[in-house]
C-alpha positions as CSV (number, residue, x, y, z in Angstrom):
1,M,-116.4,121.2,-245.3
2,S,-119.3,123.5,-246.0
3,A,-120.9,120.9,-248.4
4,V,-120.8,118.2,-245.7
5,I,-122.3,120.5,-243.1
6,T,-125.0,121.6,-245.5
7,A,-125.9,117.9,-246.4
8,V,-126.1,117.1,-242.7
9,F,-128.2,120.2,-242.1
10,V,-130.7,119.2,-244.8
11,I,-131.0,115.7,-243.3
12,A,-131.5,117.3,-239.8
13,C,-134.2,119.5,-241.3
14,L,-136.1,116.5,-242.8
15,V,-135.8,114.5,-239.6
16,L,-137.1,117.5,-237.6
17,I,-140.1,117.9,-239.9
18,V,-141.0,114.2,-239.9
19,S,-140.6,113.9,-236.1
20,I,-142.8,117.0,-235.5
21,L,-145.5,115.7,-237.9
22,M,-145.5,112.3,-236.1
23,H,-146.3,113.7,-232.7
24,S,-149.7,113.0,-231.4
25,G,-151.7,116.0,-230.5
26,R,-155.2,116.5,-229.4
27,S,-156.5,115.0,-232.6
28,A,-153.8,112.3,-232.5
29,G,-152.0,113.6,-235.6
30,L,-150.2,111.3,-238.0
31,S,-148.8,109.1,-235.2
32,G,-152.4,108.3,-234.2
33,A,-153.2,107.3,-237.8
34,I,-150.2,105.1,-238.1
35,G,-149.9,103.8,-234.5
36,G,-153.6,103.9,-233.7
37,G,-154.1,100.2,-234.5
38,A,-151.1,99.3,-232.4
39,E,-152.6,101.2,-229.4
40,Q,-155.9,99.2,-229.7
41,L,-154.0,95.9,-230.2
42,F,-151.3,96.3,-227.6
43,G,-152.8,98.9,-225.2
44,K,-152.0,102.5,-224.5
45,Q,-148.4,101.8,-223.4
46,K,-147.2,101.3,-227.0
47,G,-148.5,104.7,-228.0
48,R,-146.7,106.4,-225.2
49,Q,-143.4,104.7,-226.2
50,Y,-143.8,106.2,-229.7
51,D,-144.5,109.6,-228.2
52,T,-141.4,109.3,-226.1
53,L,-139.3,108.3,-229.1
54,F,-140.6,111.2,-231.2
55,D,-140.0,113.6,-228.3
56,R,-136.3,112.5,-228.1
57,V,-135.9,112.6,-231.9
58,T,-137.4,116.1,-232.0
59,K,-135.1,117.4,-229.3
60,I,-132.0,116.0,-230.9
61,G,-133.1,117.2,-234.3
62,A,-133.7,120.7,-232.9
63,V,-130.3,120.9,-231.2
64,L,-128.6,119.6,-234.3
65,F,-130.5,122.1,-236.5
66,I,-129.4,125.1,-234.3
67,V,-125.8,124.0,-234.0
68,L,-125.5,123.4,-237.8
69,A,-127.2,126.7,-238.6
70,I,-124.7,128.5,-236.4
71,A,-121.8,126.6,-238.0
72,L,-123.0,127.4,-241.5
73,T,-123.3,131.0,-240.6
74,A,-119.8,131.1,-239.1
75,L,-118.3,129.4,-242.2
76,Q,-119.8,132.0,-244.5
77,R,-117.9,134.8,-242.8
């Protein structure tokens, strides 16, 4: 059981890292480098959709990270 939770925890960590890096910031970040051409081609709305998607993925990843960290701590006792 602990091995399964640890594997899911590692996947959640990687998803969280990638989703945070893909957020656009003041300098547009990695999502601006990847989606920048799409924004110019399809307009600003496409970039906002990506930001909304990354916001949701980040929130879900953060909640999953916290829940799994607590579960792993409880299993060690």
